[in-house]
VEXNULUM-780624 format. One line per 5 residues: number of its first residue (from 1); their letters; for each residue x, y, z of N, C-alpha, C. Coordinates in Angstrom, 2 decimals. Example, Ala and Ser with C-alpha at 12.3 -4.5 7.8 and 13.67 -1.06 7.14 Angstrom:
residues 2
1	AS	13.19 -5.69 7.80 12.30 -4.50 7.80 13.20 -3.30 7.80; 12.85 -2.25 7.08 13.67 -1.06 7.14 12.90 0.03 7.87
//
This chain:
residues 212
1	MSLSP	0.82 -1.22 0.06 0.03 0.02 0.03 0.86 1.26 -0.01; 0.66 2.14 -1.01 1.40 3.32 -0.93 0.41 4.58 -0.73; 0.96 5.51 0.05 0.12 6.59 0.53 0.97 7.84 0.45; 0.59 8.71 -0.49 1.33 9.96 -0.65 1.25 10.90 0.51; 2.21 11.68 0.90 2.14 12.70 1.95 0.85 13.55 1.98
6	ADFAS	0.44 13.94 0.75 -0.70 14.81 0.70 -1.88 14.05 1.01; -2.01 12.81 0.48 -3.21 11.97 0.83 -3.24 11.71 2.32; -2.15 11.37 2.85 -2.26 10.98 4.33 -2.49 12.28 5.13; -2.06 13.46 4.73 -2.43 14.62 5.52 -3.73 14.92 5.36; -4.47 14.62 4.37 -5.94 14.86 4.22 -6.70 13.97 5.01
11	LLCSR	-6.31 12.67 5.06 -6.95 11.58 5.82 -6.78 11.94 7.36; -5.63 12.46 7.65 -5.25 12.63 9.13 -6.09 13.80 9.64; -6.14 14.95 8.75 -6.93 16.11 9.28 -8.35 15.83 9.47; -8.92 15.02 8.47 -10.28 14.66 8.64 -10.47 13.80 9.90; -9.56 12.95 10.21 -9.65 12.09 11.51 -9.63 12.89 12.72
16	LCHDL	-8.62 13.87 12.72 -8.43 14.71 13.93 -9.60 15.59 14.21; -10.19 16.18 13.03 -11.40 17.01 13.17 -12.44 16.31 13.82; -12.65 14.93 13.32 -13.74 14.15 13.73 -13.68 13.92 15.21; -12.45 13.58 15.60 -12.27 13.13 16.93 -12.26 14.29 18.10; -12.04 15.51 17.58 -11.94 16.61 18.56 -13.24 17.41 18.38
21	LSPVG	-14.11 17.14 17.44 -15.44 17.81 17.36 -16.19 17.57 18.63; -16.24 16.36 19.12 -17.10 16.07 20.28 -16.70 16.77 21.52; -15.52 16.68 22.05 -15.17 17.45 23.22 -15.19 18.98 23.13; -14.84 19.43 21.94 -14.78 20.87 21.75 -16.27 21.36 21.66; -17.13 20.58 20.84 -18.59 20.92 20.95 -19.18 20.93 22.18
26	ALNNG	-18.73 19.97 23.03 -19.25 20.00 24.37 -18.78 21.20 25.23; -17.65 21.62 25.06 -17.09 22.80 25.72 -18.07 24.12 25.24; -18.37 24.24 23.97 -19.17 25.27 23.43 -20.59 25.16 24.06; -21.17 23.97 24.09 -22.48 23.82 24.72 -22.52 24.22 26.19; -21.41 23.67 26.82 -21.33 24.03 28.35 -21.25 25.53 28.54
31	LELLA	-20.52 26.21 27.78 -20.40 27.65 27.93 -21.70 28.36 27.74; -22.49 27.83 26.81 -23.86 28.52 26.47 -24.69 28.21 27.68; -24.69 27.07 28.21 -25.59 26.74 29.30 -25.19 27.48 30.55; -23.94 27.72 30.75 -23.32 28.43 31.97 -23.86 29.84 31.76; -23.80 30.47 30.60 -24.24 31.84 30.49 -25.67 32.05 30.82
36	DEHDP	-26.55 31.11 30.61 -28.02 31.23 30.82 -28.47 30.66 32.19; -27.55 30.05 32.96 -27.93 29.31 34.16 -27.48 30.24 35.35; -28.44 30.23 36.26 -28.19 31.06 37.51 -28.26 30.24 38.84; -28.81 29.13 38.74 -28.85 28.12 39.84 -27.36 27.81 40.25; -26.93 27.89 41.57 -25.63 27.68 41.95 -25.29 26.15 41.67
41	DMRAR	-26.10 25.27 41.95 -25.88 23.79 41.82 -25.78 23.44 40.28; -26.62 23.99 39.51 -26.42 23.78 38.07 -25.22 24.36 37.46; -24.82 25.59 38.01 -23.63 26.23 37.48 -22.39 25.38 37.75; -22.43 24.78 39.04 -21.25 23.87 39.42 -21.24 22.66 38.42; -22.40 22.14 38.19 -22.55 20.95 37.33 -21.91 21.32 35.87
46	CLELL	-22.20 22.56 35.50 -21.75 22.94 34.06 -20.23 23.07 34.18; -19.77 23.58 35.28 -18.23 23.73 35.27 -17.59 22.46 35.31; -18.20 21.35 36.03 -17.61 20.08 36.00 -17.58 19.40 34.58; -18.73 19.68 33.80 -18.89 19.15 32.46 -17.69 19.91 31.60; -17.55 21.22 31.86 -16.54 21.92 31.15 -15.23 21.38 31.38
51	ADSAR	-14.88 21.21 32.58 -13.61 20.62 33.02 -13.38 19.25 32.33; -14.35 18.42 32.41 -14.32 17.16 31.80 -13.86 17.24 30.22; -14.63 18.12 29.59 -14.41 18.31 28.11 -13.15 18.89 27.83; -12.61 19.86 28.68 -11.37 20.45 28.42 -10.28 19.40 28.64; -10.40 18.61 29.53 -9.43 17.42 29.93 -9.33 16.38 28.77
56	ASANK	-10.54 16.14 28.25 -10.66 15.10 27.24 -9.89 15.64 25.91; -10.31 16.94 25.68 -9.55 17.65 24.49 -8.09 17.70 24.54; -7.57 18.05 25.75 -6.14 18.02 25.99 -5.53 16.71 25.88; -6.25 15.77 26.40 -5.60 14.32 26.39 -5.62 13.90 24.86; -6.65 14.16 24.16 -6.60 13.75 22.80 -5.51 14.42 22.05
61	LKFFR	-5.35 15.75 22.14 -4.39 16.49 21.54 -2.88 15.94 21.92; -2.62 15.61 23.13 -1.33 15.11 23.51 -1.14 13.76 22.84; -2.08 12.94 22.77 -1.96 11.67 22.14 -1.66 11.73 20.66; -2.46 12.68 19.98 -2.32 12.74 18.61 -1.01 13.40 18.24; -0.53 14.27 19.12 0.77 14.97 18.78 1.81 13.88 18.76
66	LAFGA	1.85 12.83 19.71 2.80 11.92 19.90 2.66 10.77 18.75; 1.38 10.36 18.48 1.21 9.33 17.56 1.19 9.79 16.14; 0.82 10.94 15.92 0.88 11.43 14.47 1.90 12.47 14.22; 2.27 13.27 15.23 3.07 14.49 14.95 4.61 14.28 15.15; 5.24 15.32 15.44 6.77 15.26 15.59 7.07 15.36 17.06
71	AGGFG	6.15 15.09 17.99 6.46 15.08 19.41 7.59 14.10 19.75; 8.26 14.33 20.90 9.37 13.46 21.21 10.76 13.96 20.90; 10.89 15.11 20.33 12.15 15.73 20.11 12.69 15.30 18.80; 13.94 15.68 18.45 14.42 15.47 17.13 15.38 14.13 17.15; 15.44 13.53 18.23 16.24 12.28 18.14 15.53 11.08 17.51
76	DSIDT	16.24 10.02 17.58 15.72 8.82 16.83 14.72 7.94 17.71; 14.70 8.22 19.03 13.95 7.40 19.90 13.07 8.25 20.71; 12.06 7.67 21.40 11.11 8.40 22.19 10.96 7.64 23.54; 10.96 8.40 24.64 10.77 7.84 25.94 9.42 7.14 26.10; 9.49 5.76 26.45 8.25 4.99 26.50 7.32 5.51 27.61
81	REAKA	7.79 6.20 28.50 6.95 6.77 29.61 6.01 7.75 28.96; 6.38 8.54 27.94 5.50 9.40 27.25 4.39 8.56 26.57; 4.73 7.48 25.96 3.69 6.67 25.24 2.71 6.17 26.25; 3.17 5.75 27.36 2.26 5.19 28.35 1.34 6.24 28.82; 1.85 7.46 29.11 1.02 8.53 29.63 -0.05 8.98 28.52
86	AIEGL	0.29 8.95 27.21 -0.50 9.36 26.28 -1.77 8.24 26.12; -1.46 6.96 26.30 -2.50 5.94 26.28 -3.39 6.13 27.45; -2.81 6.31 28.72 -3.57 6.58 29.86 -4.51 7.52 29.82; -4.04 8.81 29.27 -4.89 9.88 29.09 -6.08 9.74 28.15; -5.72 8.87 27.16 -6.94 8.79 26.12 -7.96 7.74 26.56
91	FVDNH	-7.47 6.69 27.26 -8.40 5.61 27.57 -8.66 5.47 29.10; -7.64 5.48 29.90 -7.81 5.05 31.38 -8.37 5.98 32.16; -8.24 7.39 31.82 -8.72 8.30 32.67 -10.28 8.29 32.68; -10.86 7.87 31.69 -12.38 7.74 31.80 -12.93 6.42 32.39; -11.93 5.62 32.85 -12.26 4.43 33.55 -13.02 3.35 32.63
96	RVKLG	-13.03 3.61 31.34 -13.46 2.66 30.41 -12.64 1.43 30.09; -11.37 1.77 30.13 -10.37 0.75 29.79 -9.40 0.56 30.82; -8.95 -0.64 31.13 -7.86 -0.85 32.02 -6.60 -1.27 31.07; -5.48 -0.52 31.39 -4.33 -0.77 30.69 -3.20 -1.72 31.45; -2.78 -2.61 30.62 -1.68 -3.43 31.08 -0.48 -3.03 30.35
101	WMVDA	0.52 -2.60 30.94 1.64 -2.04 30.20 2.90 -2.98 30.49; 3.40 -3.63 29.36 4.49 -4.55 29.37 5.55 -4.15 28.60; 6.09 -2.86 28.79 7.12 -2.33 28.01 8.36 -2.02 29.05; 9.32 -2.78 28.94 10.49 -2.50 29.85 11.51 -1.55 29.35; 11.62 -1.40 28.02 12.70 -0.55 27.55 12.49 0.81 27.81
106	PSLPK	13.41 1.60 28.29 13.12 3.05 28.50 12.80 3.94 27.46; 13.28 3.37 26.19 13.00 4.24 25.02 12.89 3.26 23.73; 12.24 3.68 22.74 12.06 2.91 21.56 12.29 3.85 20.37; 12.68 3.26 19.16 12.69 4.05 18.00 11.35 4.68 17.72; 11.38 5.95 17.15 10.25 6.72 16.84 9.21 5.92 15.98
111	PAVKV	9.57 5.25 14.91 8.58 4.43 14.19 7.90 3.34 14.98; 8.58 2.76 15.84 7.98 1.74 16.64 7.03 2.21 17.75; 7.34 3.38 18.33 6.47 4.15 19.19 5.20 4.52 18.60; 5.34 5.09 17.37 4.05 5.50 16.53 3.33 4.30 16.25; 3.90 3.13 15.82 3.06 2.01 15.65 2.41 1.52 16.85
116	LLNLA	3.09 1.48 17.93 2.56 1.03 19.20 1.29 1.83 19.58; 1.47 3.23 19.53 0.47 4.18 19.92 -0.78 4.12 19.06; -0.52 3.81 17.63 -1.75 3.82 16.78 -2.45 2.38 16.91; -1.79 1.36 17.10 -2.38 0.05 17.34 -3.09 0.10 18.68; -2.66 0.79 19.69 -3.27 0.91 20.91 -4.66 1.74 20.68
121	LIAGD	-4.46 2.75 19.93 -5.62 3.53 19.52 -6.78 2.69 18.90; -6.35 1.90 17.92 -7.36 1.08 17.26 -7.98 0.11 18.16; -7.06 -0.52 18.96 -7.54 -1.54 19.85 -8.49 -0.98 20.96; -8.08 0.09 21.50 -8.90 0.71 22.50 -10.25 1.13 21.97; -10.24 1.71 20.84 -11.55 2.05 20.17 -12.51 0.90 19.89
126	ALVRG	-11.84 -0.27 19.69 -12.54 -1.45 19.32 -13.22 -1.96 20.59; -12.83 -1.54 21.74 -13.47 -2.05 23.12 -14.66 -1.16 23.34; -15.73 -1.35 22.65 -16.99 -0.55 22.65 -17.60 -0.41 23.99; -17.46 -1.45 24.69 -18.00 -1.39 26.10 -16.89 -1.59 27.23; -15.67 -1.03 26.87 -14.55 -1.15 27.76 -14.01 -2.52 27.88
131	GQLDV	-12.95 -2.60 28.68 -12.26 -3.89 28.83 -10.79 -3.70 29.10; -10.09 -4.78 28.79 -8.67 -4.77 28.96 -7.74 -4.54 27.82; -6.79 -3.44 27.88 -5.96 -3.28 26.76 -4.58 -3.54 27.24; -3.88 -4.50 26.69 -2.53 -4.82 26.96 -1.55 -4.44 25.85; -0.57 -3.72 26.23 0.49 -3.25 25.35 1.84 -3.68 25.75
136	GAETG	2.51 -4.38 24.79 3.85 -4.87 25.22 4.80 -4.71 23.98; 6.04 -4.64 24.28 7.17 -4.41 23.48 8.51 -4.89 23.95; 9.20 -5.60 23.04 10.42 -6.26 23.42 11.53 -5.74 22.35; 12.73 -5.57 22.92 13.84 -5.32 22.00 14.94 -6.34 22.13; 15.63 -6.68 21.03 16.63 -7.66 21.06 17.39 -7.63 19.69
141	GGGVE	18.69 -7.53 19.82 19.58 -7.68 18.58 19.29 -6.44 17.62; 18.77 -5.30 18.22 18.45 -4.09 17.40 17.11 -4.08 16.87; 16.33 -5.18 17.01 14.99 -5.19 16.45 13.93 -4.90 17.59; 12.64 -4.79 17.18 11.49 -4.43 18.05 10.37 -5.33 17.79; 9.82 -5.91 18.79 8.53 -6.65 18.76 7.48 -6.00 19.49
146	IVVRA	6.32 -5.65 18.91 5.18 -5.00 19.54 4.03 -5.96 19.43; 3.36 -5.93 20.66 1.99 -6.73 20.75 1.06 -5.97 21.44; -0.17 -5.87 20.87 -1.23 -5.02 21.55 -2.51 -6.02 21.39; -3.15 -6.18 22.72 -4.17 -7.07 22.73 -5.34 -6.34 23.48; -6.54 -6.51 22.86 -7.76 -6.10 23.50 -8.79 -7.18 23.71
151	DGQRI	-9.24 -7.07 25.00 -10.32 -8.11 25.47 -11.36 -7.49 26.23; -12.67 -7.71 25.82 -13.70 -7.14 26.46 -15.01 -7.89 26.06; -16.15 -7.40 26.70 -17.47 -7.92 26.38 -17.82 -7.84 24.92; -17.47 -6.72 24.29 -17.78 -6.56 22.91 -16.65 -5.88 22.26; -16.08 -6.46 21.19 -15.00 -6.06 20.44 -15.44 -5.77 19.03
156	VLDPE	-15.32 -4.54 18.44 -15.72 -4.26 17.07 -14.59 -3.62 16.42; -13.91 -4.31 15.36 -12.88 -3.71 14.59 -13.54 -3.41 13.25; -13.61 -2.15 12.79 -14.17 -1.78 11.70 -13.50 -2.39 10.51; -14.27 -2.97 9.43 -13.69 -3.49 8.32 -12.62 -2.57 7.57; -13.01 -1.21 7.70 -12.00 -0.35 6.94 -10.60 -0.32 7.64
161	LRGAL	-10.63 -0.48 9.02 -9.45 -0.46 9.76 -8.63 -1.88 9.49; -9.37 -2.94 9.54 -8.74 -4.17 9.35 -8.17 -4.25 7.91; -8.92 -3.73 6.87 -8.54 -3.72 5.55 -7.17 -2.85 5.31; -7.22 -1.65 5.96 -6.03 -0.77 5.82 -4.79 -1.44 6.49; -4.91 -2.05 7.62 -3.89 -2.70 8.32 -3.34 -3.80 7.39
166	LGDAA	-4.14 -4.56 6.66 -3.73 -5.55 5.82 -3.29 -5.10 4.38; -3.19 -3.90 4.17 -2.76 -3.21 2.93 -3.71 -2.97 1.80; -4.92 -3.07 2.16 -6.04 -2.93 1.02 -6.20 -1.41 0.78; -5.68 -0.91 -0.34 -5.73 0.38 -0.70 -7.15 1.09 -0.80; -8.10 0.17 -1.01 -9.48 0.67 -1.04 -9.97 1.11 0.22
171	MMTPR	-9.28 0.82 1.40 -9.66 1.17 2.71 -9.08 2.27 3.23; -8.40 3.20 2.40 -7.76 4.40 2.89 -8.78 5.46 3.05; -9.42 5.49 4.18 -10.43 6.51 4.55 -9.94 7.32 5.73; -10.61 8.50 6.05 -10.29 9.23 7.21 -10.36 8.38 8.57; -11.34 7.58 8.68 -11.54 6.63 9.80 -10.24 5.78 9.88
176	AAAAC	-9.63 5.41 8.85 -8.58 4.43 8.92 -7.17 5.07 8.81; -7.14 6.33 9.06 -5.89 7.09 9.12 -4.92 6.46 9.98; -5.12 6.04 11.16 -4.22 5.39 12.05 -3.73 4.00 11.58; -4.63 3.33 10.98 -4.33 2.00 10.39 -3.42 2.15 9.19; -3.61 3.28 8.31 -2.86 3.44 7.18 -1.44 3.89 7.61
181	LVREL	-1.32 4.66 8.64 -0.01 5.06 9.23 0.78 3.85 9.73; 0.00 2.95 10.44 0.68 1.76 10.94 1.41 0.99 9.82; 0.50 0.74 8.67 0.97 -0.10 7.57 2.20 0.56 6.96; 2.13 1.89 6.64 3.21 2.55 6.06 4.51 2.48 6.85; 4.30 2.64 8.11 5.57 2.62 9.04 6.26 1.24 8.98
186	VEQGN	5.39 0.22 9.08 5.92 -1.14 9.11 6.52 -1.45 7.84; 5.88 -1.07 6.76 6.49 -1.26 5.37 7.74 -0.72 5.17; 7.77 0.62 5.64 9.01 1.44 5.36 10.23 0.83 6.31; 9.82 0.22 7.46 10.88 -0.38 8.27 11.11 -1.75 7.93; 10.67 -2.31 6.80 10.84 -3.72 6.38 10.37 -4.63 7.37
191	GELQV	9.38 -4.27 8.09 8.89 -5.10 9.16 7.67 -5.93 8.79; 7.01 -6.57 9.73 5.85 -7.39 9.48 4.77 -7.01 10.39; 3.50 -7.25 9.88 2.29 -6.77 10.75 1.31 -7.89 10.72; 0.79 -8.26 11.90 -0.15 -9.40 12.02 -1.51 -8.86 12.71; -2.62 -9.34 12.20 -3.88 -9.08 12.70 -4.66 -10.33 13.05
196	SPVDS	-5.26 -10.43 14.24 -5.90 -11.61 14.57 -7.25 -11.87 13.62; -7.57 -13.22 13.38 -8.72 -13.38 12.51 -10.08 -12.69 13.06; -11.02 -12.54 12.06 -12.27 -11.91 12.38 -13.08 -12.73 13.52; -12.98 -14.02 13.56 -13.65 -14.75 14.47 -12.98 -15.01 15.80; -11.82 -14.42 15.98 -10.93 -14.52 17.16 -11.77 -13.92 18.36
201	PVLLF	-11.66 -14.58 19.56 -12.30 -14.04 20.74 -11.73 -12.72 21.36; -10.50 -12.55 21.02 -9.76 -11.21 21.47 -9.18 -10.71 20.16; -8.90 -9.30 20.19 -8.22 -8.67 19.18 -6.86 -8.57 19.46; -6.07 -8.99 18.51 -4.56 -9.14 18.72 -3.87 -8.58 17.46; -2.93 -7.59 17.77 -2.09 -7.01 16.80 -0.72 -7.32 17.08
206	GASFP	0.17 -7.60 16.01 1.63 -7.83 16.34 2.32 -7.13 15.23; 3.46 -6.44 15.56 4.28 -5.69 14.57 5.73 -5.92 15.01; 6.50 -6.25 14.00 7.88 -6.46 14.12 8.79 -5.63 13.34; 9.82 -5.02 13.85 10.88 -4.32 13.06 12.24 -5.05 13.11; 12.81 -5.34 12.01 14.17 -5.89 12.06 15.18 -4.92 12.53
211	PR	16.39 -5.42 12.78 17.58 -4.54 13.26 17.76 -3.54 12.07; 18.05 -2.32 12.48 18.28 -1.28 11.44 19.84 -1.25 10.96
//
């Protein structure tokens, strides 16, 4: 699958706008309610909702900056603590998902971190009723092995995302921006990407990067 920088930028912008519309819209609605509300208890509730929406917006922006952008500095690697904090902010803070973190390396190459984050994003979104999100990475001989596992009462992986991960060019849609990026990064690194079968009881992703 080949994706031009212009095409990916278009897909990514559409994805970011979609994901940020909800919390930013909630902020706008909360401010409008606050302006018309005079009851102290209701005003306090409005402020709580505004705080929640502001925190959700900030968490999404921090995650997207690391997963899609140039966060992490100009070096070749990224501190894995940043990756863990980004995933926790996106999923764990709302108590919908429990994170199992099995990454011992203090840092990983940038492409590996971006693949790890985007696979975690896809897997976490697939846990529509919440559940367990396990993220692991191992290094050895200069290579990196990544495993992301999602387990919950209901797991839904959109066919567009599965198709994009497997290299189907027809599935390059804004919704599949994260999956497209994962595929491109793995291919550029001469690595391999695995996705569990459709009928699997859990959702499992694996990505490997050979020594550089």
